[in-house]
C-alpha positions in Angstrom: 9.7 13.4 6.1 11.7 10.1 6.3 9.9 6.9 5.4 10.2 3.2 5.5 8.7 1.9 2.2 7.4 -1.5 1.2 7.1 -2.3 -2.6 4.8 -5.2 -3.5 5.9 -7.3 -6.5 8.8 -9.2 -8.0 9.3 -8.0 -11.5 11.2 -5.4 -13.5 8.6 -2.8 -12.7 9.3 -3.2 -9.0 13.1 -3.2 -9.5 12.7 0.1 -11.4 10.6 1.5 -8.5 13.3 0.4 -6.0 16.1 1.8 -8.2 14.4 5.2 -8.5 13.3 5.5 -4.8 16.7 4.4 -3.5 18.1 7.9 -4.1 15.1 9.7 -2.5 15.9 12.2 0.3 12.8 10.8 2.1 13.8 7.1 2.1 15.0 5.3 5.3 14.4 1.6 4.9 13.3 -0.1 1.7 11.6 -3.5 1.6 10.3 -5.5 -1.3 7.8 -8.4 -1.1 8.8 -10.8 -2.5 11.4 -9.0 -4.8 14.1 -10.6 -6.9 17.9 -10.7 -7.2 18.0 -7.1 -8.4 15.9 -5.6 -5.7 18.0 -7.5 -3.1 20.9 -5.1 -4.0 18.7 -2.0 -3.2 16.7 -3.1 -0.2 15.6 -6.1 1.8 13.5 -8.8 0.1 10.7 -10.1 2.2 9.2 -13.6 1.5 5.6 -12.5 1.6 3.0 -12.8 -1.2 1.5 -9.4 -2.3 -1.9 -10.9 -1.8 -1.3 -12.2 1.8 -2.8 -9.1 3.4 -2.6 -10.3 7.0 1.1 -11.1 6.7 1.7 -7.7 5.1 -0.2 -6.1 8.0 2.0 -7.9 10.6 5.2 -7.0 8.7 4.3 -3.3 8.4 3.5 -3.0 12.1 6.7 -4.8 13.1 8.9 -2.8 10.8 7.2 0.7 11.1 6.3 0.8 7.4 5.0 4.2 6.4 4.1 3.6 2.7 3.2 0.6 0.4 3.8 1.0 -3.3 1.8 -1.6 -5.2 3.4 -2.9 -8.4 1.0 -5.6 -9.9 -2.7 -5.4 -10.5 -3.9 -8.5 -8.6 -3.5 -7.2 -5.0 -5.3 -4.0 -6.1 -8.2 -5.8 -7.6 -8.4 -7.9 -4.4 -8.6 -4.8 -2.3 -5.2 -4.2 -0.7 -5.9 -0.4 -0.5 -9.2 -1.0 1.2 -7.7 -3.5 3.6 -5.2 -1.0 4.9 -7.6 2.0 4.8 -10.4 0.2 6.8 -8.2 -1.2 9.6 -7.6 1.2 12.4 -4.2 -0.4 13.2 -2.8 0.3 9.8 -4.9 3.0 8.2 -2.1 5.5 8.8 0.1 3.7 6.2 0.0 5.3 2.8 -0.9 2.9 -0.1 0.0 4.0 -3.6 -2.6 2.3 -5.7 -6.4 2.7 -6.1 -9.2 1.2 -4.0 -10.9 -2.0 -5.1 -13.6 0.0 -6.8 -11.0 2.0 -8.7 -9.2 -1.2 -9.6 -12.2 -2.3 -11.5 -11.1 0.0 -14.3 -8.6 -2.9 -15.0 -10.3 -5.8 -13.2 -13.5 -5.5 -15.3 -13.5 -4.6 -19.0 -17.3 -4.0 -18.7 -16.8 -1.6 -15.8 -14.1 0.3 -17.7 -16.2 0.6 -20.9 -19.2 1.8 -18.9 -17.1 4.4 -17.1 -15.8 5.6 -20.5 -19.3 5.8 -21.8 -20.6 7.8 -18.8 -17.8 10.3 -19.2 -17.7 10.6 -23.0 -14.2 9.2 -23.3 -13.4 8.1 -26.8 -13.1 4.3 -27.3 -14.3 1.5 -29.5 -18.0 0.8 -29.7 -18.8 -2.3 -27.7 -21.4 -4.7 -26.2 -21.1 -6.8 -23.1 -22.5 -10.4 -23.4 -23.4 -13.1 -20.9 -24.4 -16.6 -21.8 -28.1 -15.7 -21.5 -27.9 -13.1 -24.2 -25.4 -14.8 -26.6 -27.7 -14.2 -29.5 -27.4 -10.4 -28.9 -23.7 -11.0 -29.1 -23.9 -12.8 -32.4 -26.1 -10.1 -33.9 -23.6 -7.4 -32.7 -20.7 -9.3 -34.3 -22.7 -9.4 -37.6 -23.0 -5.6 -37.4 -19.2 -5.1 -37.2 -16.6 -5.3 -39.9 -13.8 -7.9 -39.4 -11.5 -8.5 -37.5 -13.6 -9.1 -34.4 -12.3 -8.4 -30.9 -13.4 -10.5 -27.9 -12.3 -9.6 -24.4 -12.8 -11.6 -21.2 -14.3 -9.2 -18.7 -12.0 -10.2 -15.8 -8.3 -10.6 -15.3 -6.9 -13.5 -17.4 -3.2 -13.1 -17.0 -2.9 -11.1 -20.2 -4.4 -13.9 -22.3 -8.1 -12.9 -22.4 -8.2 -11.0 -25.7 -8.9 -12.7 -29.0 -8.8 -11.1 -32.4 -10.6 -13.1 -35.1 -11.0 -12.6 -38.8 -13.8 -15.0 -39.5 -17.4 -14.3 -38.3 -18.3 -18.0 -37.7 -15.0 -18.5 -35.8 -15.8 -15.4 -33.7 -19.2 -16.8 -32.8 -17.8 -20.1 -31.9 -15.1 -18.6 -29.7 -17.6 -16.2 -28.0 -19.5 -19.4 -27.0 -16.4 -21.1 -25.8 -15.3 -18.0 -23.8 -18.7 -17.8 -22.1 -18.4 -21.5 -21.2 -15.2 -21.1 -19.3 -12.3 -20.8 -21.8 -10.7 -18.3 -19.4 -12.5 -19.6 -16.2 -14.6 -17.0 -14.3 -12.8 -14.2 -16.1 -14.9 -14.8 -19.2 -18.3 -15.3 -17.6 -18.9 -12.0 -19.3 -17.3 -11.1 -22.6 -16.9 -7.6 -24.1 -17.2 -7.5 -27.9 -15.5 -4.5 -29.5 -15.1 -3.0 -32.9 -11.6 -3.3 -34.1 -9.6 0.0 -34.2 -6.8 0.4 -36.7 -3.9 2.5 -35.9 -0.6 2.7 -33.9 -0.6 2.2 -30.1 1.1 3.9 -27.3 1.0 3.9 -23.5 0.3 7.1 -21.4 0.9 7.0 -17.7 -0.8 9.3 -15.3 -0.1 9.7 -11.6 -3.1 11.1 -9.6 -4.1 11.9 -6.1 -7.7 11.7 -7.1 -7.9 15.4 -7.7 -4.9 16.6 -9.7 -2.5 14.6 -11.9 0.9 14.5 -13.5 1.4 12.9 -17.0 4.6 10.8 -17.2 6.6 10.2 -20.4 4.8 8.3 -23.2 6.0 4.9 -24.1 5.5 2.3 -26.8 5.9 -1.4 -25.9 6.3 -4.5 -28.1 4.2 -7.4 -27.0 4.8 -10.1 -29.6 7.6 -12.7 -29.1 8.7 -12.6 -32.7 10.4 -9.8 -34.7 8.2 -7.7 -36.9 5.5 -8.1 -34.2 4.8 -11.8 -35.0 4.0 -14.8 -32.9 2.4 -15.1 -29.5 1.7 -12.2 -27.2 4.0 -11.8 -24.2 4.1 -9.6 -21.1 6.3 -7.3 -23.2 9.6 -7.7 -25.1 10.8 -4.1 -24.9 9.8 -0.5 -25.0 10.9 3.0 -26.1 10.2 6.5 -24.8 9.4 9.2 -25.9 7.4 8.1 -29.0 8.0 9.9 -32.3 4.3 10.1 -33.4 3.1 11.5 -30.1 3.4 15.3 -30.7 2.2 18.2 -28.7 -1.1 18.4 -30.7 -1.8 14.7 -30.1 -1.0 15.0 -26.3 -3.3 18.1 -26.0 -6.1 15.9 -27.3 -5.1 13.0 -25.0 -5.2 15.4 -22.0 -8.4 17.2 -22.9 -10.4 14.2 -24.2 -9.1 11.4 -22.0 -7.0 12.3 -19.0 -9.1 15.2 -17.7 -12.5 13.3 -18.1 -10.9 10.2 -16.5 -9.7 12.0 -13.4 -12.9 14.1 -13.2 -15.0 11.0 -13.6 -13.1 9.3 -10.7 -13.8 12.3 -8.5 -17.5 12.6 -9.6 -18.1 8.9 -8.9 -16.4 9.3 -5.5 -13.9 6.6 -6.3 -10.9 6.5 -3.9 -8.0 6.6 -6.3 -4.4 7.4 -5.3 -2.0 5.9 -7.8 -1.3 5.3 -11.4 -3.6 5.2 -14.4 -2.3 3.5 -17.4 -4.0 4.5 -20.7 -3.5 2.0 -23.4 -4.2 4.3 -26.4 -4.5 3.9 -30.2 -3.9 6.8 -32.6 -6.6 6.5 -35.2 -5.9 9.0 -38.0 -4.6 11.5 -35.4 -7.4 10.9 -32.9 -6.6 9.2 -29.6 -8.9 6.4 -28.4 -8.7 4.2 -25.3 -8.1 0.5 -25.8 -7.9 -0.3 -22.1 -7.2 1.1 -18.7 -4.7 -0.4 -16.3 -4.5 0.7 -12.7 -0.7 0.4 -12.2 2.4 1.0 -14.2 3.1 -1.3 -17.1 6.0 -3.7 -17.5 8.4 -3.2 -19.3 7.2 0.4 -19.8 8.1 1.3 -16.2 11.7 0.3 -17.0 11.8 2.9 -19.8 9.7 5.6 -18.2 11.1 5.9 -14.7 14.7 6.5 -15.9 13.3 9.6 -17.6 11.7 10.9 -14.4 14.3 13.2 -12.8 12.1 14.3 -9.9 12.2 12.5 -6.5 9.7 9.7 -7.0 9.0 9.2 -3.3 8.3 12.9 -3.0 5.7 12.6 -5.8 4.2 9.6 -3.9 4.0 11.7 -0.7 2.1 14.3 -2.8 -0.3 11.5 -3.9 -1.0 10.4 -0.4 -1.4 13.9 1.1 -3.4 15.1 -1.9 -0.8 17.8 -2.6 0.4 16.4 -6.0 -0.5 19.6 -7.7 2.2 21.5 -5.8 4.9 19.0 -6.8 7.2 19.5 -9.8 7.6 16.7 -12.4 11.0 17.1 -14.1 11.6 14.9 -17.2 14.9 14.0 -18.8 15.1 15.3 -22.4 16.9 12.2 -23.7 15.5 9.0 -25.2 15.4 5.7 -23.3 15.1 2.2 -24.8 14.5 -1.1 -23.0 15.2 -4.6 -24.4 13.9 -7.6 -22.6 15.9 -10.9 -22.3 13.6 -13.9 -21.9 13.9 -17.6 -21.3 13.9 -19.9 -24.3 10.4 -21.3 -24.9 8.6 -18.2 -23.4 5.7 -17.4 -23.5 5.2 -21.2 -23.6 7.0 -23.7 -21.5 10.5 -22.7 -20.3 13.1 -23.9 -17.8 14.1 -22.0 -14.7 17.3 -22.0 -12.7 19.7 -21.0 -15.5 22.8 -19.2 -14.2 23.1 -15.7 -15.6 26.6 -14.2 -16.3 27.8 -10.9 -17.5 25.6 -8.5 -15.6 28.5 -7.0 -13.7 30.2 -6.1 -17.0 27.4 -3.6 -17.9 28.6 -0.1 -17.4 26.5 2.4 -19.3 23.1 0.7 -19.3 20.7 -0.1 -16.4 19.9 -3.8 -15.9 16.5 -4.3 -14.3 15.8 -7.8 -13.0 12.4 -9.2 -14.0 12.5 -12.9 -13.3 15.6 -13.7 -11.2 16.6 -15.3 -7.9 19.8 -15.5 -5.9 21.0 -19.0 -5.6 24.1 -19.1 -3.3 26.4 -16.6 -5.1 24.7 -17.0 -8.5 21.9 -15.0 -10.1 19.6 -17.5 -11.8 16.5 -17.3 -14.0 13.1 -17.7 -12.3 10.6 -16.5 -14.9 9.9 -16.1 -18.6 11.0 -12.5 -18.8 14.3 -12.4 -17.0 16.2 -9.1 -17.5 15.4 -5.7 -19.0 18.3 -3.7 -20.3 17.6 0.1 -20.4 19.8 2.7 -22.0 19.7 6.5 -22.7 20.5 8.2 -26.0 20.2 11.5 -27.7 18.0 9.7 -30.2 15.9 6.6 -30.0 18.4 4.7 -32.2 21.3 5.7 -30.0 19.5 4.4 -26.9 18.6 1.2 -28.7 22.2 0.7 -29.9 23.4 1.1 -26.3 21.0 -1.5 -25.0 21.8 -4.0 -27.8 25.6 -3.5 -27.3 25.2 -4.3 -23.6 22.7 -7.1 -23.8 25.3 -9.1 -25.8 27.5 -9.1 -22.8 24.9 -11.0 -20.7 24.3 -14.7 -21.2 22.3 -17.6 -19.9 21.3 -20.9 -21.5 18.6 -20.6 -24.2 18.3 -16.8 -23.8 16.4 -14.8 -26.4 15.6 -11.2 -27.2 14.1 -9.3 -30.0 16.6 -7.4 -32.2 14.0 -5.0 -33.7 12.5 -3.0 -30.8 11.4 0.3 -32.2 11.4 -1.0 -35.8 8.1 0.7 -36.7 9.3 4.1 -35.4 12.6 4.4 -37.2 
């Protein structure tokens, strides 16, 4: 089977998809909408927004696209899968990503917690609050030990989670969230008990019936070293993770992965794509912090280099519901990703800075996250700019390779954390 494939998105995750699929025996033409300077070297960038479904339909029909691989969450939550499935002109096109109902596992914290509750999946105790029952929320806060966790129900561009130590501050912020702090995303707020432990990310690829578990990663969200400062989209990641042993993964599969996939099937949710499990290890017991319905970023840039199988062949298995018959082969090395970001990120930052040194990188992979081609120059176009990924026989070897190479790349006011993996060494 030879296919024309369209990837939706413009970040490092989408560059990693393109990089891995470029070598597939099934690939004919590769398109990326809208893509970046890195994806332009692997396929054809298309200036279409991932949420402009009509424009995507026209492009797919005009270019004989056979498969769409959805990178970011927003088009999934808005129903790109359903749009293609329900249109007789384009329903033959495979979409790798869940239906709009399935995407509620990420699009609504309340939906996700209800799903976990129905299927006995271990997670923090919680209560969902609207403005009309805010007093119930205040009483629930009083029943918890600090710190207090408040989560906007809807998508809030990664900013909708607050962790507060003071009970009165928590009550005040609950009121502010319900009154529009995060727009419509916080019309409902999920209050959770705080779980103490170490986090990791488990990625599952499913055709709705069977599944494959990809390498486990740990990412680093804070802008400052030692996990200090503001949250970001991710400053780096490592895989595999030292504290995730066979015993822990057996619990993850039995208590979380199987009930999640079985729950999707029992509830007749159309789901063909990735499930991201944001987990926390609480005294050796895994609990779910959150679901995402796509691969994470920058975790994709550290996980996909360890997947030796033909990625497009796995996606064909997802669409045809034959994933069970496919083989997932994993590299036995370590991988480490370090993210270069624009000065000022995650606050205000300037764009259009010329990047130099990428071509000097020989033994690492440079994934573009926020770049554009400007004439003959690669320039910055986002907060997170480049992800440098390296292999190693140990985690420290992989990190050393990434740090050695990231020093060869430069652009004005660039910044990167020098302590990725610090808590695992």
